[in-house]
N, C-alpha and C positions, 0 to 999 in steps of 0.2 A: 166720706172717708172717716171722719170723726165718729159718726154713729156706728159704722161697721166695725171700726176698731174697738169701740166700747162694747159692742155686742160680743166681739171675739174675746175680749178680756173677761166678760161675765161668764161666757161659756167655758173658758179655760179655767176660771176659778171654781165653777161648779164641777168640772171634771177633776180638778185637783182635790176638791173636798172629798170626793168619793174614792180616792186612791188609798191604798194601805199606807201606814206610817213609814214603812221601809222605802217606799218609792219617793216619799216626800223628802227624804234625806239624801237622795242621789244627787251628786254635784251637777250632772248634766241636766237633770230636771230643774234644779234650782236656777241654773244659768238660763234655761229657756223661759222660766217664769219671770225672772228679772228682766229679760229681754222684752217680753210681751208687755209687762207693766211700764217699763221705761219708755217704750215706743208710744204707748198710749198717753203717757204724761207729756211727752214731746208734742204729740198731736194736739193735746188739750191746750197747752200753752201757746203753741203755734197758731191755732185757730182763734184763740182769744186775742192774741196780738194782732192778727190780720183783721179781725172784726173791729178792734179798736181803731186801727189805722184807717180802715175803710169808712168808719163812722166819722172820724175827724176830717177826712177828705170830702165826704159827702156833705158835712156841715159847711165846709169852706166853699163847696160848689155853689152854694146859695149866693154868695157874694159875686162869684164869676157870672152867674146868670143875670143878676140885677145890673151889673156893670155892662154886660153885653146888650141888654134891652135899652139901657140909658144911652149908650154910645151909638147903637145902630139906628135908633129912630130920632132921638133928640127932640121929641115932641113933649108937650105938657103932660100927656098921659104917662110917658116913660118916667118923667120926674116925679109924678104922683106915686107911681108904683115903687120907685126906689126909696121914697120917703115914707111910705106907709108903715105904720108901727106894727100892724097885724102881720104884714108880709115879712118884716124884718125880724120879728120876735118868735112867732109861733107857726102859723099856717104855712107861710112861705118857706120857712126852714124845713119843716117836715116834708112838704111837697118837693122841694129841691133835693133833699136827701133821698127821698123815694125815687125821684127821677134818676139820680146818679146811680143808686144801687140797681135800678132796673137796667140802665145802660150797661153797667158792669156785668150783670147777669146775662145779658144778651151776647156779651163777648165770648161766652163759652161755645156759642154756635159758630163763631167766625174765626176764633183762634184755635189752632190745633194743639191743645195743651198736652195731650198724650205724646205727641211727637216731640214737643219742646222738652218735656220731662225726660223722654227717652234719650234725646241728645245730651242733656245735662248729665244723666246717669252714665251714659256711655263715655263721655269725656272724663267724668269723675273716676270711673273704674277702668280706664284705659291702661293704667299702670299695673293693675292687678292681673290682667290677662297676659299669658305668655306671648312673646313676640313671634315665635315659630310654633306651628302645630306639628306634632309628631305623627308620622304615618306608620301604621302597623300593618304589616303584610299578613294576610290570612292564608 
């Protein structure tokens, strides 16, 4: 979505550059241009925020994994893993974060996101739709 919206903004800017000056002063055109740019900025900050949150959760997932291994087995091996400096500082953190992000990426195949966003959008815009439809006789 972010990449497509950025390509759309770039194409729209290229189109705007080629227009005559009289078109660029048209209030409707200016409103559309503001709409496109503002939407892209919202997408940019939204995706940066989601990426930051996902990274924080992924880094916290490492502690959950180590706790799960230590609690589930209770063996000497589990204690050594949880106390390992390499696992707690570098490699383990990266591996755990990659595992978490992989699991979250797999959710797109199991969670019907389009349907969920459609329901959210329908509930959000339910007030904007008229309650009764008018029937026109032909």
